[in-house]
C-alpha positions as CSV (number, residue, x, y, z in Angstrom):
1,M,82.8,25.7,51.3
2,R,80.5,23.0,52.8
3,K,77.5,25.3,52.1
4,L,78.6,25.7,48.5
5,L,78.9,21.9,48.2
6,N,75.5,21.3,49.6
7,F,74.0,23.8,47.2
8,F,75.5,21.9,44.2
9,M,74.2,18.6,45.6
10,V,70.7,20.0,45.8
11,V,70.8,21.3,42.2
12,L,72.1,17.9,41.0
13,V,69.3,16.1,42.7
14,L,66.7,18.4,41.2
15,L,68.1,17.9,37.7
16,V,68.1,14.1,38.1
17,C,64.5,14.2,39.2
18,A,63.5,16.4,36.4
19,V,65.0,14.0,33.9
20,L,63.4,11.0,35.5
21,F,60.0,12.7,35.6
22,T,60.2,13.5,31.9
23,T,61.2,10.0,31.1
24,C,58.4,8.5,33.2
25,Q,55.9,10.8,31.7
26,R,56.8,9.8,28.2
27,E,56.6,6.2,29.0
28,Y,53.2,6.6,30.6
29,S,51.9,8.4,27.6
30,Y,53.1,5.6,25.3
31,E,51.7,2.8,27.4
32,G,48.4,4.6,27.7
33,G,47.5,3.7,24.0
34,N,44.4,1.6,23.2
35,T,43.6,-0.4,20.0
36,N,39.9,0.7,20.4
37,I,40.9,4.3,19.5
38,T,40.4,5.0,15.8
39,S,41.0,8.7,16.0
40,G,41.2,11.2,18.9
41,S,41.0,10.1,22.5
42,A,37.6,8.3,22.9
43,V,37.7,4.7,24.1
44,Y,34.6,2.7,23.3
45,T,33.4,-0.8,22.3
46,L,30.8,-1.7,19.7
47,N,27.9,-3.8,20.8
48,G,28.4,-7.2,19.2
49,A,32.1,-6.8,18.9
50,G,33.6,-9.9,17.2
51,G,30.4,-10.7,15.4
52,S,27.2,-9.1,14.1
53,C,26.6,-5.6,15.3
54,T,23.9,-6.0,18.0
55,G,20.9,-3.7,17.7
56,S,22.0,-2.2,14.4
57,V,19.3,-0.4,12.5
58,L,19.7,0.1,8.7
59,T,17.6,2.8,7.0
60,G,17.0,3.8,3.4
61,K,16.6,2.0,0.1
62,Y,19.5,0.4,-1.7
63,F,19.2,0.1,-5.5
64,K,21.7,-0.9,-8.1
65,G,23.0,2.2,-9.9
66,T,21.3,4.7,-7.5
67,S,23.7,6.9,-5.4
68,L,23.3,6.8,-1.7
69,S,22.0,9.9,0.2
70,S,21.6,11.1,3.7
71,A,18.7,8.8,4.1
72,N,21.0,5.7,3.8
73,T,22.3,5.2,7.3
74,V,23.2,2.5,9.9
75,Q,22.7,3.1,13.6
76,L,25.0,1.2,16.0
77,L,25.2,0.9,19.7
78,V,28.5,1.6,21.5
79,D,29.7,1.5,25.1
80,V,31.9,4.5,25.9
81,T,34.5,4.2,28.6
82,T,36.5,7.4,27.9
83,I,35.0,10.5,26.4
84,G,36.6,12.2,23.4
85,T,36.5,12.4,19.6
86,Y,36.0,9.5,17.2
87,S,36.0,8.8,13.5
88,I,34.8,5.6,11.8
89,T,34.8,4.3,8.2
90,T,33.7,0.8,7.2
91,N,35.2,-1.3,4.4
92,T,34.0,-0.5,0.9
93,A,31.8,-3.2,-0.7
94,N,30.0,-3.1,-4.0
95,G,31.0,0.5,-4.4
96,I,29.6,1.8,-1.1
97,S,30.8,2.4,2.5
98,F,29.6,4.0,5.7
99,S,31.3,6.6,7.9
100,T,30.8,9.1,10.7
101,S,32.8,11.2,13.2
102,G,32.1,13.2,16.3
103,T,32.7,13.6,20.0
104,F,31.5,11.5,22.9
105,A,30.7,13.9,25.7
106,N,29.6,11.2,28.1
107,T,30.4,7.6,29.0
108,G,28.1,4.7,28.9
109,S,25.8,3.2,26.3
110,Q,25.2,5.5,23.3
111,T,24.2,5.3,19.6
112,I,26.2,6.5,16.6
113,I,24.9,6.9,13.0
114,L,27.1,6.1,10.0
115,T,26.0,7.6,6.7
116,G,26.3,5.7,3.4
117,N,28.4,6.9,0.5
118,G,28.9,5.8,-3.1
119,T,26.8,4.0,-5.7
120,P,25.9,0.3,-5.5
121,K,27.3,-1.5,-8.6
122,D,25.4,-4.8,-8.4
123,E,22.4,-6.5,-6.8
124,G,22.9,-8.8,-3.9
125,T,23.8,-9.0,-0.1
126,F,27.0,-7.4,1.0
127,N,28.8,-7.4,4.4
128,F,30.2,-4.3,6.0
129,T,32.6,-4.3,9.0
130,V,33.1,-1.5,11.5
131,P,36.8,-1.6,12.4
132,V,36.8,-0.6,16.0
133,G,38.5,-3.0,18.5
134,L,37.4,-6.5,17.6
135,G,34.9,-4.8,15.2
136,C,31.4,-5.9,14.3
137,S,29.5,-6.4,11.0
138,F,26.2,-5.7,9.3
139,T,24.7,-6.6,5.9
140,V,23.1,-4.5,3.2
141,V,20.7,-5.9,0.5
142,V,20.9,-4.1,-2.8
143,E,17.9,-4.5,-5.1
144,A,17.2,-3.8,-8.8
145,A,16.2,-0.1,-9.3
146,P,12.4,0.2,-9.7
147,A,11.2,1.0,-13.2
148,A,10.2,4.6,-13.9
149,M,6.4,5.0,-13.7
150,A,4.4,6.2,-16.6
151,S,2.1,9.3,-16.5
152,F,-1.3,8.9,-18.0
153,I,-5.0,9.6,-17.5
154,L,-8.0,7.4,-18.1
155,A,-10.1,8.5,-21.1
156,G,-13.5,9.6,-19.9
157,A,-12.4,10.4,-16.4
158,P,-14.0,11.2,-14.0
159,N,-17.2,9.8,-15.7
160,D,-17.8,6.7,-17.8
161,C,-14.7,5.1,-19.2
162,E,-14.6,6.3,-22.9
163,N,-15.4,3.6,-25.4
164,A,-15.0,0.8,-22.8
165,K,-15.6,-2.6,-24.3
166,I,-16.8,-5.5,-22.2
167,Y,-15.9,-9.1,-23.2
168,G,-17.1,-12.4,-21.8
169,N,-20.1,-13.7,-20.0
170,Y,-20.6,-13.0,-16.3
171,I,-22.7,-15.7,-14.5
172,A,-23.3,-16.0,-10.8
173,S,-21.1,-18.7,-9.1
174,K,-19.0,-19.2,-12.3
175,A,-15.3,-18.2,-12.0
176,L,-14.0,-15.7,-14.5
177,N,-11.5,-16.8,-17.1
178,N,-9.3,-15.2,-19.8
179,T,-12.4,-14.4,-21.9
180,N,-13.6,-12.0,-19.2
181,N,-11.9,-8.7,-19.8
182,V,-12.5,-5.0,-20.4
183,E,-10.8,-2.8,-22.9
184,I,-10.4,0.9,-21.9
185,T,-8.5,3.8,-23.4
186,V,-5.7,5.8,-21.7
187,N,-3.8,8.9,-22.7
188,V,-0.1,8.5,-22.0
189,T,1.9,11.7,-21.3
190,A,5.2,10.0,-20.2
191,P,6.4,6.4,-20.9
192,G,7.1,3.9,-18.2
193,A,5.6,1.2,-16.1
194,F,1.9,1.2,-15.1
195,T,-0.6,-0.6,-13.0
196,I,-4.4,-0.2,-13.2
197,S,-6.8,-2.0,-11.0
198,T,-10.5,-1.7,-10.1
199,D,-12.3,-2.1,-6.8
200,T,-13.6,-5.6,-5.9
201,L,-17.4,-6.0,-6.2
202,D,-19.5,-9.1,-5.8
203,G,-16.2,-11.1,-5.5
204,I,-14.6,-10.0,-8.8
205,S,-12.2,-7.3,-10.0
206,F,-10.2,-6.3,-13.0
207,S,-6.5,-5.2,-13.4
208,A,-3.6,-4.8,-15.8
209,S,0.1,-4.0,-15.6
210,G,2.9,-3.5,-18.0
211,A,4.9,-0.6,-19.6
212,F,4.0,2.2,-22.0
213,T,6.7,2.9,-24.6
214,T,4.9,5.5,-26.7
215,L,2.8,8.6,-26.0
216,G,-0.8,9.4,-26.8
217,N,-4.1,7.4,-26.7
218,Q,-3.6,3.7,-26.2
219,K,-5.8,0.6,-25.4
220,V,-5.3,-1.3,-22.2
221,T,-7.0,-4.7,-21.5
222,L,-8.1,-5.2,-17.9
223,L,-8.3,-9.0,-17.0
224,G,-11.1,-10.2,-14.8
225,A,-10.5,-12.4,-11.7
226,G,-12.6,-14.0,-9.0
227,T,-16.0,-15.6,-8.9
228,P,-19.2,-13.5,-8.8
229,K,-21.5,-14.4,-6.0
230,L,-24.9,-12.9,-6.9
231,P,-26.6,-11.7,-10.1
232,R,-26.1,-7.9,-10.0
233,N,-25.7,-4.8,-12.0
234,L,-22.2,-3.5,-11.0
235,Q,-20.2,-0.3,-11.7
236,F,-16.4,-0.8,-11.5
237,T,-13.9,2.0,-11.0
238,P,-10.4,1.5,-12.5
239,L,-7.8,3.7,-10.8
240,S,-4.6,5.0,-12.2
241,G,-3.4,7.0,-9.3
242,V,-4.4,10.4,-10.7
243,S,-7.7,9.7,-12.5
244,S,-10.6,7.2,-12.5
245,C,-13.6,6.4,-14.6
246,T,-16.4,3.7,-14.4
247,F,-17.7,0.8,-16.5
248,P,-20.7,-1.5,-16.0
249,I,-20.7,-5.3,-15.6
250,T,-23.9,-7.3,-15.3
251,V,-23.7,-10.6,-13.5
252,V,-26.7,-12.8,-14.6
253,N,-28.4,-16.0,-13.4
254,A,-27.4,-19.3,-15.0
255,G,-29.9,-20.8,-17.4
256,T,-32.6,-19.3,-19.5
257,L,-33.4,-15.7,-18.6
258,A,-37.0,-14.3,-18.5
259,T,-38.1,-11.4,-20.6
260,Y,-40.2,-8.9,-18.5
261,V,-40.6,-5.2,-17.6
262,L,-41.0,-3.4,-14.3
263,E,-44.4,-1.7,-14.3
264,S,-44.5,1.9,-13.1
265,G,-46.8,4.8,-12.7
266,F,-46.4,8.4,-13.7
267,G,-44.0,10.9,-12.1
268,N,-40.4,11.6,-11.5
269,P,-38.3,9.5,-11.1
270,N,-40.5,6.9,-12.7
271,P,-42.2,5.4,-9.6
272,C,-42.7,1.7,-9.3
273,I,-46.1,0.2,-8.5
274,Y,-45.2,-1.0,-5.1
275,T,-46.1,-1.7,-1.4
276,V,-43.6,-1.3,1.5
277,S,-43.8,-3.7,4.5
278,G,-42.0,-3.6,7.8
279,A,-40.6,-0.9,10.1
280,Y,-37.4,1.0,9.3
281,T,-35.5,2.4,12.2
282,T,-32.0,3.8,12.3
283,N,-29.3,1.4,13.6
284,M,-31.8,-1.5,13.5
285,A,-30.9,-4.3,11.1
286,L,-33.6,-5.3,8.5
287,S,-35.3,-8.6,9.0
288,D,-37.6,-10.9,6.9
289,S,-40.5,-8.5,7.6
290,N,-38.8,-5.7,5.6
291,T,-40.0,-6.3,2.0
292,V,-41.2,-4.4,-1.0
293,S,-43.9,-5.8,-3.3
294,M,-43.5,-4.8,-7.0
295,R,-45.7,-5.3,-10.1
296,V,-44.0,-6.7,-13.2
297,F,-45.2,-7.8,-16.6
298,V,-43.7,-11.1,-18.0
299,S,-43.6,-11.9,-21.7
300,E,-41.3,-14.9,-21.6
301,V,-40.7,-17.2,-18.6
302,G,-37.3,-17.9,-17.2
303,N,-34.8,-17.0,-14.4
304,F,-34.7,-13.4,-13.2
305,T,-33.1,-11.1,-10.6
306,I,-34.2,-7.6,-9.6
307,A,-31.9,-5.6,-7.3
308,T,-31.7,-2.1,-6.1
309,N,-28.7,0.1,-5.4
310,T,-27.4,0.4,-1.8
311,V,-28.6,3.6,-0.1
312,N,-28.5,4.6,3.5
313,G,-27.0,1.2,4.5
314,M,-29.9,-0.8,2.8
315,T,-30.5,-2.8,-0.4
316,F,-33.4,-4.8,-1.7
317,S,-33.3,-7.7,-4.2
318,Y,-34.9,-11.0,-5.3
319,T,-33.7,-13.9,-7.5
320,G,-36.1,-16.5,-8.8
321,A,-37.9,-17.9,-11.9
322,F,-41.1,-16.8,-13.6
323,T,-43.2,-19.8,-14.6
324,T,-46.1,-17.9,-16.1
325,T,-46.5,-14.9,-18.3
326,G,-48.6,-11.7,-17.7
327,T,-48.9,-9.3,-14.8
328,Q,-47.7,-10.5,-11.5
329,Y,-46.0,-9.4,-8.2
330,I,-42.6,-10.2,-6.9
331,I,-41.3,-9.4,-3.4
332,L,-37.9,-7.8,-2.9
333,K,-36.3,-8.7,0.4
334,G,-34.4,-6.0,2.3
335,S,-31.0,-6.4,3.9
336,G,-28.6,-4.1,5.8
337,T,-29.0,-1.5,8.5
338,P,-30.3,2.1,8.0
339,V,-27.9,4.6,9.3
340,K,-29.8,7.9,9.3
341,I,-33.4,9.3,9.5
342,E,-34.6,10.2,6.1
343,T,-36.8,9.3,3.2
344,T,-34.6,7.1,1.0
345,T,-35.2,6.5,-2.7
346,F,-34.2,3.1,-4.2
347,T,-34.0,2.2,-7.8
348,P,-34.7,-1.5,-8.5
349,E,-33.4,-2.7,-11.9
350,I,-33.6,-5.7,-14.1
351,V,-30.4,-7.7,-13.9
352,G,-29.6,-8.9,-17.3
353,P,-31.1,-8.3,-20.8
354,H,-34.2,-6.0,-21.0
355,P,-35.2,-6.0,-24.7
356,L,-38.7,-4.6,-23.9
357,G,-37.4,-1.6,-21.9
358,G,-38.9,-0.9,-18.5
359,E,-35.7,-1.9,-16.9
360,F,-36.0,0.3,-13.8
361,C,-38.3,2.3,-11.6
362,S,-38.1,3.8,-8.0
363,F,-39.7,3.5,-4.6
364,D,-39.2,5.4,-1.2
365,I,-38.5,4.0,2.3
366,N,-39.2,6.3,5.3
367,V,-36.5,5.7,8.0
368,K,-37.4,6.9,11.5
């Protein structure tokens, strides 16, 4: 009888313990909850919690009316204390939000990337909050969508710009104004915004921007800007992104211009009557001793400039005034540094009007 009583006592104790264990286990599970957990079992804290998200990196472009894509993301730093799954979605502002989900397999400092969703409704700056624990926030700037770009080619490309018209006077040391412009022709194949600009030569350039609303051949006026430094014959190249052409601009001396010709002999290409002075060695800069004497014939006195093209790193030029008429010699001064061994051919030209012809000839320089 006593053994039977003891047996029932043991069973009773075991039942009580089982009940108590279950109750304790449930209570522990409840108390183990954490407000940092948004979904799953991961426990983590955002860097900058309670303020701006520290170290956040926003990527992609944000334009009004343009849907976000996988390129629109925000990278955040988190400190993970318990591994597990997570899921995050920011508030929705201006029609867009950011979200992500995944699993933290390790504790410590890590990065998460939230991808943008939706379509921005308006331009402006908008705040987004990541609702984890105290949460942190970041901003997104939405801009106006860029205008669709036109498709077109420059008439005459890749050679001389077709029917280019040059307007205005181009005088050394005199700033360009709204009279200095160049009209070129373009063939538009798709309407939209456009920008055309030239290279900058001798301190000046030409450009235009706007929008084409119709197709076909159209005129575009490139406005000049800058101040030309030296009298020169220049070749500008307007670029459209897919094509280019060239047009000439002559920058002349101020004052009365002389009338003259460059005297030349017989041969090809039209050799000057000239004498070369000085030594020409690769990688050695030219000095005052590097000159070329040329013969000219002057019919009317006045200011003048003769200049060559730039070849093999060198150019020759001279600016001055003829005070007498007839045959005489002028001395072109060299500048620059030859870059390779060769016989280099230069073409000096009259800069400015040349009503008598004889505007160019050629001479050779032997570089050693």
